[in-house]
C-alpha positions as CSV (number, residue, x, y, z in Angstrom):
1,M,34.3,77.3,47.6
2,T,36.2,79.4,45.1
3,M,39.8,78.6,44.1
4,E,42.0,81.8,43.9
5,R,44.6,81.6,41.3
6,L,48.0,82.6,42.7
7,P,50.2,84.9,40.8
8,L,53.0,83.3,38.7
9,H,55.7,84.4,41.0
10,S,54.1,82.9,44.0
11,R,53.6,79.6,42.3
12,L,57.2,79.6,41.0
13,F,58.4,80.4,44.5
14,R,56.5,77.5,46.1
15,G,57.8,75.2,43.5
16,W,61.3,76.3,43.9
17,M,61.0,75.9,47.8
18,L,59.7,72.3,47.3
19,I,62.8,71.5,45.1
20,T,65.3,73.2,47.4
21,A,63.8,71.2,50.4
22,R,64.6,68.0,48.8
23,F,68.1,69.1,47.8
24,G,68.6,70.4,51.4
25,F,67.6,67.0,52.8
26,V,70.0,65.1,50.4
27,Q,72.8,67.6,51.1
28,T,72.4,67.2,54.9
29,L,72.7,63.3,54.6
30,V,75.7,63.6,52.4
31,I,77.5,66.1,54.7
32,L,76.7,64.0,57.8
33,A,77.9,60.8,56.2
34,L,81.2,62.5,55.1
35,F,81.7,63.9,58.5
36,Y,81.3,60.5,60.1
37,L,83.3,58.6,57.5
38,L,86.3,61.1,57.3
39,L,86.4,62.2,61.0
40,I,84.5,60.3,63.6
41,G,85.0,56.8,62.1
42,P,88.8,56.9,61.8
43,V,89.2,58.3,65.4
44,A,86.9,55.6,66.8
45,L,88.8,53.0,64.8
46,A,92.1,54.3,66.0
47,T,90.9,54.3,69.7
48,M,89.6,50.8,69.4
49,L,92.7,49.4,67.8
50,G,94.9,51.4,70.2
51,R,92.8,50.0,73.1
52,A,92.6,53.3,74.9
53,D,91.0,53.3,78.3
54,F,89.7,56.8,78.7
55,L,87.4,55.9,81.5
56,H,90.1,53.9,83.4
57,K,87.8,50.9,83.8
58,R,90.4,48.2,82.8
59,G,91.6,47.9,86.4
60,L,88.2,47.3,87.6
61,R,87.9,44.0,85.8
62,Q,90.7,42.6,88.1
63,G,88.7,43.6,91.3
64,A,90.5,46.8,91.9
65,S,88.6,49.5,93.6
66,A,87.2,52.6,91.9
67,W,87.9,54.8,94.8
68,N,90.1,57.9,94.2
69,A,91.6,59.6,97.2
70,S,90.4,63.2,97.5
71,D,92.7,66.2,98.0
72,S,92.1,67.1,101.7
73,A,94.3,70.2,101.9
74,K,92.7,73.3,103.2
75,P,91.8,75.9,100.4
76,D,93.9,78.9,100.5
77,L,94.7,81.7,98.1
78,E,98.2,80.5,97.1
79,R,96.9,77.1,96.2
80,A,94.1,78.5,94.1
81,K,96.5,80.7,92.2
82,L,98.6,77.6,91.4
83,A,95.6,75.7,90.1
84,S,94.6,78.2,87.5
C-alpha cells in the first residue's frame, strides 16, 4: 500500500476545516445558550411568576367541564366575510 502525499494546499485546507469545525461547534453552543438565557428564559420566568393559564386548565382542577359549546350557525357567505 503506497501513501500518496497530498499537495500542501490540500493539507492546509483539511487542517483549516478541522479547526473551523471545532470553532463552529463552540459558537453554536454559545449562541444557543445566549438565546435561551436572554429570550426564552425570561419569558418563561415571567409567565411562571404571572401564573398565566394559556391552556385554560385552572378551572378543571375544581371539577369544571372542559366542554366548549360549538357554533352551530349555518355557514353562509356573509358570516365567512366577517370571520376573515
